[in-house]
C-alpha positions as CSV (number, residue, x, y, z in Angstrom):
1,M,262.5,-116.1,-20.4
2,K,258.6,-116.6,-20.6
3,L,256.9,-116.0,-23.9
4,F,253.1,-115.4,-24.7
5,I,252.5,-114.5,-28.3
6,K,249.5,-114.1,-30.3
7,I,249.8,-114.3,-34.0
8,R,246.5,-113.1,-36.4
9,N,246.6,-113.5,-40.2
10,V,250.3,-113.9,-40.8
11,Q,251.1,-116.1,-44.2
12,H,248.6,-119.1,-43.7
13,I,248.1,-118.6,-40.1
14,K,244.9,-117.1,-39.2
15,E,245.2,-117.7,-35.3
16,F,247.9,-119.0,-33.2
17,D,248.3,-118.3,-29.2
18,F,251.0,-120.1,-27.6
19,K,253.0,-119.8,-24.3
20,F,256.5,-120.7,-24.5
21,N,259.2,-120.9,-21.6
22,L,262.6,-120.6,-22.9
23,K,263.9,-121.8,-19.4
24,A,267.6,-121.3,-18.7
25,G,269.5,-124.8,-18.8
26,T,267.1,-126.5,-21.0
27,L,267.1,-128.0,-24.6
28,Q,263.8,-127.8,-26.8
29,C,263.0,-129.4,-30.1
30,L,260.2,-128.4,-32.3
31,V,258.9,-130.4,-35.0
32,G,255.9,-130.4,-37.4
33,K,255.1,-131.1,-40.8
34,N,256.5,-129.0,-43.9
35,G,254.6,-125.8,-44.2
36,T,253.1,-126.1,-40.6
37,G,254.6,-122.6,-39.4
38,K,258.0,-123.6,-37.8
39,T,260.1,-121.0,-39.4
40,T,257.3,-118.2,-39.0
41,L,257.2,-119.2,-35.2
42,I,260.9,-118.6,-35.3
43,K,261.0,-115.3,-36.8
44,T,258.5,-114.1,-34.4
45,I,260.7,-114.9,-31.7
46,G,263.5,-113.3,-33.6
47,N,261.5,-110.3,-34.0
48,I,261.9,-109.7,-30.3
49,S,265.8,-109.1,-30.7
50,R,265.5,-107.6,-34.4
51,R,262.3,-105.5,-35.1
52,D,262.8,-106.0,-38.8
53,T,263.3,-109.8,-38.9
54,F,260.2,-110.3,-41.1
55,L,261.1,-107.1,-43.2
56,Q,264.4,-108.7,-43.9
57,T,263.6,-112.3,-44.4
58,S,260.0,-112.3,-45.6
59,Q,258.1,-111.3,-48.6
60,T,255.5,-108.6,-47.8
61,S,252.7,-110.4,-49.4
62,I,252.5,-112.6,-46.1
63,F,250.9,-109.6,-44.2
64,N,247.7,-107.6,-44.6
65,E,245.8,-105.2,-42.9
66,K,244.7,-107.6,-40.3
67,S,248.0,-108.9,-39.4
68,A,249.4,-108.4,-36.0
69,I,251.7,-110.1,-33.8
70,N,251.2,-109.3,-29.7
71,Y,253.9,-110.4,-27.4
72,I,253.9,-110.6,-23.4
73,I,257.5,-111.4,-22.3
74,N,258.2,-112.6,-18.4
75,D,254.7,-111.3,-17.7
76,N,255.4,-107.5,-17.8
77,E,256.9,-106.7,-21.0
78,E,254.0,-106.0,-23.8
79,L,255.0,-105.5,-27.5
80,I,252.3,-104.9,-30.1
81,Y,253.4,-105.4,-33.9
82,A,250.5,-104.0,-36.2
83,Y,250.4,-103.8,-39.9
84,D,252.1,-100.4,-41.3
85,Q,251.1,-99.7,-44.7
86,N,254.1,-97.7,-45.4
87,I,256.4,-100.5,-45.2
88,K,253.7,-103.2,-45.9
89,S,254.8,-105.2,-43.1
90,I,254.5,-105.4,-39.3
91,D,256.2,-103.0,-37.0
92,C,256.2,-101.8,-33.4
93,K,256.2,-98.3,-32.0
94,K,257.6,-99.2,-28.6
95,M,261.4,-100.0,-28.4
96,V,262.0,-103.5,-27.0
97,N,263.7,-103.8,-23.4
98,S,267.4,-103.9,-24.3
99,E,268.1,-106.5,-21.6
100,I,265.5,-108.6,-23.2
101,S,266.7,-108.1,-27.0
102,K,270.2,-108.6,-26.5
103,N,269.7,-111.9,-24.8
104,I,267.9,-113.6,-27.8
105,D,269.5,-115.1,-30.8
106,I,268.2,-116.6,-33.6
107,E,269.5,-118.5,-36.9
108,L,267.4,-119.1,-39.8
109,P,268.5,-121.4,-43.0
110,I,270.1,-120.4,-46.1
111,P,270.3,-117.6,-47.2
112,Y,269.2,-115.6,-44.0
113,G,271.2,-117.4,-41.3
114,K,273.9,-115.0,-40.0
115,R,276.5,-117.7,-40.6
116,F,275.8,-117.2,-44.4
117,N,276.4,-113.7,-44.1
118,F,279.6,-114.3,-41.9
119,F,280.7,-116.7,-44.6
120,Q,280.5,-113.8,-47.4
121,T,282.5,-111.3,-45.3
122,I,285.1,-113.3,-43.5
123,S,287.5,-113.0,-46.4
124,K,288.0,-109.5,-45.5
125,F,289.9,-110.5,-42.7
126,D,292.5,-112.4,-44.6
127,D,295.2,-110.0,-44.0
128,Q,294.7,-109.8,-40.4
129,I,294.5,-113.4,-40.2
130,R,298.0,-113.9,-41.9
131,K,299.6,-111.1,-39.5
132,S,298.2,-112.7,-36.5
133,I,299.7,-116.1,-37.4
134,A,303.1,-114.4,-38.1
135,L,303.0,-112.7,-34.8
136,G,301.5,-115.6,-33.0
137,K,298.6,-113.6,-31.7
138,Y,296.1,-116.6,-31.7
139,K,294.8,-118.9,-28.7
140,K,293.7,-122.5,-28.9
141,P,290.1,-123.0,-28.6
142,T,290.2,-126.0,-26.4
143,E,286.4,-126.4,-26.0
144,L,285.5,-125.9,-29.5
145,I,288.2,-128.5,-30.7
146,K,286.7,-131.2,-28.0
147,F,283.1,-130.4,-29.3
148,I,283.8,-130.7,-32.8
149,S,286.3,-133.5,-32.6
150,E,283.8,-135.6,-30.7
151,I,281.1,-135.1,-32.9
152,Y,283.0,-136.3,-35.9
153,G,285.3,-138.7,-34.2
154,N,288.6,-137.4,-35.8
155,S,291.6,-135.3,-34.8
156,K,291.6,-133.1,-37.8
157,F,290.7,-130.1,-35.4
158,E,293.4,-130.6,-33.1
159,K,295.5,-127.6,-34.9
160,L,292.4,-125.2,-34.8
161,I,293.3,-121.7,-33.6
162,E,291.3,-118.6,-32.7
163,I,292.1,-115.1,-34.0
164,E,290.4,-112.0,-32.6
165,T,289.1,-109.7,-35.5
166,K,287.7,-106.4,-35.4
167,D,283.8,-107.6,-35.5
168,D,284.4,-110.8,-33.7
169,C,286.7,-113.7,-33.9
170,C,287.3,-116.6,-36.7
171,Y,288.7,-120.1,-36.5
172,C,291.7,-121.6,-38.8
173,I,293.3,-124.8,-38.9
174,L,296.9,-124.0,-38.9
175,E,299.3,-126.3,-40.7
176,D,302.8,-127.3,-39.7
177,D,304.3,-125.3,-42.7
178,G,302.5,-122.1,-41.5
179,R,299.7,-122.7,-44.2
180,Y,296.0,-122.3,-42.7
181,I,292.6,-123.4,-43.8
182,R,290.0,-120.5,-42.8
183,E,286.6,-122.0,-41.4
184,D,284.6,-121.0,-44.4
185,Y,286.7,-123.6,-46.4
186,L,285.6,-126.6,-44.2
187,S,282.8,-128.5,-45.1
188,S,279.2,-127.1,-44.6
189,G,278.8,-129.4,-41.5
190,E,282.0,-128.4,-39.8
191,Y,281.4,-124.5,-40.6
192,F,277.9,-125.0,-39.2
193,L,279.2,-126.6,-35.9
194,I,281.8,-123.5,-35.6
195,S,279.0,-121.1,-36.1
196,L,276.8,-122.7,-33.8
197,Y,279.7,-122.8,-31.2
198,R,280.2,-119.1,-31.7
199,K,276.6,-118.4,-31.0
200,I,276.8,-120.5,-27.8
201,N,279.7,-118.7,-26.5
202,T,278.0,-115.5,-26.2
203,K,276.1,-116.9,-23.5
204,K,272.8,-115.3,-24.7
205,L,270.0,-116.6,-22.7
206,A,268.0,-118.0,-25.5
207,I,269.4,-119.3,-28.7
208,V,267.1,-120.4,-31.4
209,I,267.8,-122.3,-34.3
210,D,265.7,-123.2,-37.5
211,E,266.6,-126.5,-39.3
212,I,269.5,-127.5,-37.0
213,D,270.1,-130.6,-39.0
214,I,270.4,-129.2,-42.4
215,S,274.3,-129.5,-42.8
216,L,275.1,-132.5,-40.7
217,D,275.1,-136.2,-41.3
218,A,273.0,-138.7,-39.0
219,A,275.9,-139.8,-36.9
220,A,276.8,-136.2,-36.4
221,Q,273.1,-135.3,-35.5
222,V,273.1,-138.0,-32.8
223,K,276.3,-136.9,-31.0
224,L,275.5,-132.9,-31.5
225,I,272.5,-133.4,-29.0
226,S,274.5,-134.7,-25.8
227,W,276.6,-131.6,-26.3
228,L,273.8,-129.0,-26.5
229,R,272.3,-130.4,-23.5
230,K,275.6,-130.1,-21.9
231,F,276.1,-126.5,-23.0
232,C,272.4,-125.7,-21.7
233,E,273.3,-126.9,-18.3
234,E,277.0,-125.3,-18.1
235,Y,276.1,-122.0,-19.5
236,N,272.4,-121.5,-18.1
237,I,271.2,-121.1,-21.5
238,C,268.2,-122.3,-23.4
239,I,268.5,-124.0,-26.9
240,L,265.3,-124.0,-28.9
241,F,265.6,-125.7,-32.5
242,T,263.6,-127.2,-35.3
243,T,264.4,-130.4,-37.2
244,H,263.0,-132.9,-39.7
245,S,265.7,-135.5,-38.6
246,L,264.4,-138.7,-37.0
247,A,267.8,-139.6,-36.0
248,L,268.0,-136.7,-33.9
249,M,264.7,-136.6,-32.4
250,K,265.2,-140.1,-31.0
251,T,268.1,-138.9,-28.7
252,L,266.1,-136.3,-27.2
253,N,264.9,-136.8,-23.5
254,D,261.3,-136.8,-22.1
255,G,260.3,-133.0,-21.9
256,E,262.6,-131.8,-24.8
257,L,260.1,-132.4,-27.7
258,Y,257.2,-130.2,-28.9
259,Y,254.8,-130.9,-31.8
260,L,253.6,-128.0,-33.9
261,E,250.1,-128.7,-35.5
262,E,248.1,-126.7,-38.0
263,K,244.2,-127.2,-38.4
264,N,241.9,-124.9,-40.4
265,G,244.6,-122.2,-39.9
266,S,244.8,-122.2,-36.4
267,L,248.0,-123.6,-34.7
268,S,248.8,-125.4,-31.6
269,I,251.9,-126.8,-29.7
270,R,251.9,-129.8,-27.4
271,Q,254.6,-131.6,-25.6
272,A,255.3,-135.2,-27.3
273,T,257.1,-138.3,-27.3
274,Y,259.4,-139.4,-30.0
275,N,257.1,-142.3,-31.0
276,Y,254.2,-140.1,-31.1
277,V,255.9,-137.8,-33.4
278,K,257.2,-140.7,-35.4
279,S,253.8,-141.8,-35.9
280,I,252.2,-138.6,-37.0
281,L,255.1,-137.4,-39.2
282,F,256.5,-140.6,-40.8
283,G,253.9,-143.4,-40.4
284,F,254.5,-147.0,-40.6
285,T,254.3,-149.2,-43.5
286,G,255.1,-152.8,-44.3
287,W,253.1,-154.2,-41.5
288,D,249.5,-156.1,-41.6
289,K,248.6,-155.5,-37.9
290,Y,249.4,-152.9,-35.5
291,I,249.3,-153.4,-31.9
292,L,249.6,-149.8,-30.1
293,T,250.1,-149.3,-26.2
294,E,251.0,-146.9,-23.8
295,D,254.5,-147.5,-22.5
296,E,257.6,-149.6,-23.0
297,N,257.1,-152.3,-20.2
298,L,253.6,-153.1,-21.6
299,Q,255.1,-153.2,-24.9
300,H,257.5,-155.9,-23.7
301,F,254.8,-157.8,-21.8
302,I,252.7,-158.2,-24.8
303,T,255.9,-159.6,-26.7
304,Y,256.3,-161.9,-24.0
305,I,252.6,-163.2,-23.9
306,I,252.9,-163.8,-27.6
307,T,256.0,-166.2,-27.3
308,K,254.8,-167.6,-23.9
309,Y,251.6,-168.9,-25.3
310,D,252.7,-169.8,-28.5
311,I,250.3,-167.4,-30.5
312,D,251.6,-167.9,-34.0
313,P,250.9,-165.0,-36.1
314,Y,249.3,-165.2,-39.4
315,Y,249.7,-161.4,-40.1
316,K,253.0,-159.7,-40.1
317,Y,252.7,-157.4,-37.1
318,I,254.4,-154.6,-35.0
319,I,253.9,-153.5,-31.2
320,I,254.4,-149.8,-30.7
321,Y,254.4,-148.0,-27.6
322,I,253.3,-144.5,-28.1
323,A,253.5,-143.2,-24.3
324,G,250.5,-142.0,-22.5
325,A,246.9,-143.5,-23.0
326,T,245.7,-140.1,-24.3
327,N,248.5,-140.1,-27.0
328,V,247.5,-143.7,-28.0
329,D,243.9,-142.9,-28.5
330,D,244.8,-139.4,-30.3
331,I,246.8,-141.6,-32.6
332,V,244.0,-143.8,-33.4
333,R,241.5,-141.1,-34.1
334,R,243.8,-139.6,-36.2
335,N,244.3,-142.6,-38.3
336,I,240.7,-143.0,-38.9
337,K,241.1,-139.6,-41.0
338,N,244.8,-140.0,-42.3
339,N,245.3,-143.6,-42.5
340,F,249.2,-143.8,-41.6
341,F,248.7,-147.1,-40.0
342,G,246.2,-148.4,-42.8
343,E,242.6,-149.2,-42.0
344,P,241.2,-149.0,-38.6
345,K,240.4,-152.5,-38.4
346,N,244.1,-153.6,-38.4
347,I,244.8,-151.6,-35.4
348,A,244.4,-153.1,-31.8
349,V,245.1,-150.9,-28.8
350,I,246.0,-152.4,-25.3
351,Y,245.9,-150.2,-22.2
352,D,246.9,-150.5,-18.5
353,G,244.2,-151.9,-16.2
354,D,243.8,-148.5,-14.8
355,Q,241.9,-147.5,-18.0
356,A,239.5,-149.8,-18.0
357,N,236.6,-147.6,-16.9
358,K,237.7,-144.6,-19.4
359,E,235.8,-144.0,-22.5
360,H,238.7,-144.7,-25.0
361,A,239.0,-148.2,-23.3
362,R,235.5,-149.0,-24.4
363,K,235.8,-149.0,-28.1
364,E,236.3,-151.6,-30.7
365,R,239.6,-153.8,-30.7
366,V,240.9,-152.4,-27.4
367,F,241.8,-154.4,-24.3
368,C,242.8,-153.5,-20.8
369,I,245.1,-156.1,-19.1
370,P,244.0,-157.6,-15.7
371,F,246.6,-155.3,-13.8
372,K,246.5,-151.7,-12.8
373,N,249.8,-151.4,-14.5
374,I,252.9,-153.3,-14.7
375,E,254.9,-151.5,-12.4
376,D,252.2,-150.8,-9.4
377,F,251.1,-154.4,-9.7
378,F,254.7,-156.0,-9.3
379,Y,255.3,-153.3,-6.5
380,D,252.2,-154.6,-4.6
381,E,253.0,-158.2,-5.2
382,Y,256.6,-157.7,-3.9
383,N,255.4,-155.8,-0.9
384,K,252.4,-158.1,0.0
385,E,252.7,-160.4,3.0
386,N,254.7,-163.6,2.7
387,S,255.6,-162.6,-0.9
388,T,257.7,-165.4,-2.6
389,L,259.5,-162.8,-4.8
390,K,263.2,-162.6,-4.4
391,R,264.3,-159.9,-2.1
392,M,266.2,-156.7,-3.4
393,P,268.7,-155.1,-1.2
394,G,267.2,-151.6,-0.3
395,S,264.2,-151.8,-1.7
396,E,262.3,-150.1,1.3
397,K,263.8,-146.6,0.1
398,Y,261.8,-147.1,-3.1
399,K,258.4,-145.4,-3.1
400,D,258.2,-144.6,-6.9
401,T,256.8,-147.8,-8.6
402,K,258.6,-147.3,-12.2
403,K,262.0,-146.7,-10.3
404,F,261.5,-149.6,-8.1
405,F,260.7,-151.9,-11.1
406,K,263.5,-150.7,-13.4
407,K,266.0,-151.2,-10.4
408,Y,264.5,-154.6,-9.7
409,Y,264.8,-156.0,-13.3
410,K,268.3,-154.7,-13.7
411,T,269.7,-156.3,-10.5
412,T,267.6,-159.1,-9.3
413,M,265.4,-160.5,-11.8
414,T,265.0,-160.4,-15.4
415,K,262.1,-158.9,-17.1
416,S,261.1,-162.3,-18.5
417,K,261.2,-163.8,-15.1
418,I,259.1,-161.3,-13.6
419,F,256.5,-162.0,-16.2
420,D,257.0,-165.8,-15.8
421,Y,255.7,-164.9,-12.1
422,F,252.7,-163.1,-13.3
423,C,251.8,-166.0,-15.6
424,E,252.5,-168.8,-13.0
425,N,250.1,-166.8,-10.6
426,Y,247.4,-165.2,-12.5
427,E,247.0,-167.4,-15.4
428,K,243.5,-167.6,-15.3
429,E,243.3,-163.7,-15.3
430,L,245.5,-163.5,-18.2
431,Q,243.5,-166.1,-20.4
432,P,241.0,-163.2,-21.9
433,F,244.4,-161.4,-22.7
434,V,245.9,-164.3,-24.7
435,F,242.7,-164.8,-26.4
436,F,242.4,-161.2,-27.5
437,L,246.0,-161.3,-29.0
438,R,245.4,-164.5,-30.7
439,E,242.1,-163.5,-32.4
440,F,244.0,-160.3,-33.6
441,I,247.1,-161.5,-34.9
442,S,246.2,-165.2,-35.8
443,K,242.6,-165.3,-36.9
444,I,242.2,-164.7,-40.5
445,N,239.3,-162.3,-40.9
């Protein structure tokens, strides 16, 4: 489901134009600083399925006569929500296509989430639950049991049963003596997982959850992500969620993490990496010097060089790979204003050699290694005539240098041995690099 949404003058948001593809089979995570507008964005998406979402969940003071939200869905369905003086909120005169509205489901935090409403009403089914158990009219929800048991790592839910009710279904743990524990008497985290599964089991095309981590401990959060990814792929649905959990973000794959940023009332969304988000949202403290770089292999090479050439650090330092040269430069520029790494003089940047002619590579305390990049350089060295590098069976089928490098160091030669080869054959070319590192972490300024 493709969304193009324009938000104007809603709460603190003056302007926000964004495109979002709630693509079937994908897991997507949206993060940002507190108060940026994540929940407002979730409500905006929810307004497609329930046109009174803002009316039911927000104060009317967030709107004014200039407030508006315009939608274009799947490139052809247009909705215009404008301010209505009668309800002091935004409203749309057009009915949403039911095929679209019925395939979006959102879950907001307490007290507006559907699971909290269900929590308040489940007790009315108690007589029906007792009767169903007595008559044996229940079934074993095998997938749910496996889901929740693996996340919590225990067998507590082996006796979980599912009972059909008038409006939906409910879940209980059935004890041997006939007593039962209704789902609303479980812990908040357990109840949340059951509610989440109930939502996923509707097979709606897009499920959007605000603050997914709020009831779960760190261990459960980490295990949850692989299950959500599995559900997305198996049921061909999209799950979009927000979180503040660093533990949860770390488990996301490339392309699953998005960063929401606010600047002077205007919002923007960009795809981001875990390390980029960690730097912006949480910062790094307790270090004298920071060496930023653009990928993990370069990070490992820097660590190797410091050890290989006996660079004895005077300063306590950390090497951080951000992923992508433009992201590294962006972090450096942001630090000048926000100081989440401290003073700019305490940051050094090391890029691959292919960045040497770029503007960001000509700044102070920036160095480019003498190779295009680790993977491409090694690939060329391996394939050049009379190469002395150990041969890897099946190497001829690899055209992607990153995949080749990864396969090689996992099966044929360790990274340290590969870096040994670089130093033995290109020691002269590497000397300026060694000098740069020694000056930065050893020299007393």
